C-alpha positions as CSV (number, residue, x, y, z in Angstrom):
1,M,1.1,1.3,-7.5
2,A,-0.1,2.3,-11.0
3,H,1.1,4.8,-13.5
4,R,-1.3,6.5,-15.9
5,A,-0.3,7.9,-19.3
6,G,-2.0,9.5,-22.2
7,A,-3.8,7.6,-25.0
8,G,-1.6,5.1,-26.9
9,I,1.1,5.0,-24.2
10,P,1.7,1.6,-22.5
11,C,0.9,1.5,-18.8
12,V,1.6,-1.1,-16.1
13,E,0.3,-1.8,-12.6
14,V,2.7,-3.2,-10.0
15,A,1.4,-4.9,-6.9
16,F,3.6,-6.0,-3.9
17,V,2.1,-9.1,-2.4
18,G,4.2,-10.7,0.3
19,A,7.5,-11.7,-1.2
20,A,6.2,-11.5,-4.8
21,V,5.7,-8.6,-7.1
22,G,2.9,-8.8,-9.7
23,V,2.9,-6.8,-12.9
24,R,0.1,-6.4,-15.5
25,D,-1.0,-4.2,-18.4
26,S,-3.4,-1.8,-16.8
27,R,-5.5,-1.6,-19.9
28,H,-6.0,-5.3,-19.9
29,G,-6.4,-5.9,-16.2
30,G,-8.2,-9.2,-16.7
31,G,-5.5,-10.6,-18.9
32,T,-2.2,-12.2,-18.1
33,H,0.3,-11.0,-15.6
34,L,3.9,-11.6,-14.6
35,D,5.0,-12.5,-11.1
36,F,8.6,-11.8,-9.9
37,G,10.4,-12.7,-6.7
38,D,11.8,-9.8,-4.7
39,V,15.4,-10.3,-5.9
40,A,14.3,-10.5,-9.5
41,W,12.2,-7.4,-9.2
42,R,15.0,-5.4,-7.5
43,T,17.4,-6.5,-10.2
44,F,14.9,-5.4,-12.9
45,A,14.1,-2.1,-11.2
46,T,17.9,-1.3,-10.8
47,G,18.4,-2.0,-14.5
48,V,15.5,0.3,-15.4
49,K,16.9,3.1,-13.2
50,G,20.4,2.6,-14.6
51,G,19.1,2.8,-18.2
52,L,20.0,-0.9,-18.9
53,V,16.4,-1.9,-19.8
């Protein structure tokens, strides 16, 4: 899953791979990335949706 935005707006790519979720900066695809377990990802996503993050 990827989200595109206009120039100067941060974008991320999210990949669901087995029980892990990978996140990276879509403008620097060859750079570093973060890996989350499914529980950590759900907690983060719930926080974003609830305006806590």
